C-alpha positions as CSV (number, residue, x, y, z in Angstrom):
1,X,141.2,218.9,277.1
2,X,142.1,219.6,273.7
3,X,144.7,222.1,274.6
4,X,145.8,219.3,277.1
5,X,146.4,216.8,274.3
6,X,148.1,219.3,272.0
7,X,150.4,220.0,274.5
8,X,150.9,216.5,275.6
9,X,151.6,215.7,271.7
10,X,154.0,218.8,271.6
11,X,156.1,218.0,274.4
12,X,156.5,214.4,273.0
13,X,157.2,215.6,269.4
14,X,159.9,218.1,270.9
15,X,161.5,215.2,272.9
16,X,161.9,212.5,270.3
17,X,163.0,215.7,268.1
18,X,165.5,217.0,270.6
19,X,167.2,213.6,272.3
20,X,170.2,212.6,271.6
21,X,169.1,209.0,273.0
22,X,168.6,208.0,269.3
23,X,167.0,205.7,266.9
24,X,166.3,203.1,269.7
25,X,164.9,205.3,272.0
26,X,162.6,206.8,269.2
27,X,161.4,203.3,268.4
28,X,160.7,202.5,272.2
29,X,158.7,205.6,272.4
30,X,157.1,205.0,269.2
31,X,155.9,201.2,270.3
32,X,154.7,202.6,273.7
33,X,152.5,204.9,271.7
34,X,151.3,202.0,269.7
35,X,150.5,199.9,272.7
36,X,148.7,202.7,274.0
37,X,146.4,203.6,271.1
38,X,145.8,200.0,270.4
39,X,144.5,199.3,273.8
40,X,140.7,198.5,274.2
41,X,140.1,200.8,277.1
42,X,141.7,203.6,275.4
43,X,139.8,203.0,271.7
44,X,136.5,202.9,273.8
45,X,137.2,205.6,275.6
46,X,138.1,207.6,272.1
47,X,134.8,205.9,270.2
48,X,132.6,207.4,273.2
49,X,134.1,211.0,273.2
50,X,133.3,210.6,269.4
51,X,129.9,210.1,269.7
52,X,129.3,212.1,272.6
53,X,130.8,215.0,270.0
54,X,128.3,213.9,267.8
55,X,125.2,213.9,269.6
56,X,126.3,217.2,271.3
57,X,127.0,218.7,267.6
58,X,123.2,217.2,266.4
59,X,121.8,219.1,269.4
60,X,123.8,222.0,268.8
61,X,122.9,222.3,265.3
62,X,119.2,221.8,266.3
63,X,119.2,225.0,268.7
64,X,120.9,226.9,266.6
65,X,118.5,226.2,263.4
66,X,115.5,226.6,265.5
67,X,117.0,230.0,266.6
68,X,118.5,231.1,263.3
69,X,116.6,229.8,260.8
70,X,116.4,230.4,256.9
71,X,119.1,233.1,257.6
72,X,121.8,230.7,256.8
73,X,123.5,230.2,252.9
74,X,122.1,228.0,251.1
75,X,125.7,226.2,251.1
76,X,126.3,225.7,254.7
77,X,122.9,224.3,255.3
78,X,123.5,221.8,251.9
79,X,126.8,220.9,253.8
80,X,125.3,220.0,257.2
81,X,122.4,218.2,255.5
82,X,124.7,216.1,254.1
83,X,127.0,215.4,257.1
84,X,123.7,214.8,258.7
85,X,122.8,211.9,256.1
86,X,126.6,210.4,256.4
87,X,126.0,210.1,260.2
88,X,122.8,208.1,259.9
89,X,124.2,205.9,257.2
90,X,127.2,205.1,260.2
91,X,130.5,206.6,258.0
92,X,132.5,209.6,258.4
93,X,135.2,211.3,256.8
94,X,137.7,209.3,258.9
95,X,136.8,206.2,257.4
96,X,135.8,204.5,260.8
97,X,132.1,203.4,261.8
98,X,129.9,205.4,264.5
99,X,129.2,202.4,266.5
């Protein structure tokens, strides 16, 4: 999925940069992209995907920490611990809530 989105974004960027339609077409594409991003269904899908990713990361962390144990460097353990505390408080590095 990530590669598909990257490809689509690259194709769109290449089209915008390479087009000879001018500023009007660029503004039309920008408006369409903004409308798509602000669509409630798209926003809900993005939040659901983000929440699922957070849950998966938490499960993966538990599994890895059980298998790896004390062999993780302290700096890595401290960083993971701080990220978990942030996620429990409902904040992330993007400035959005985890709701």
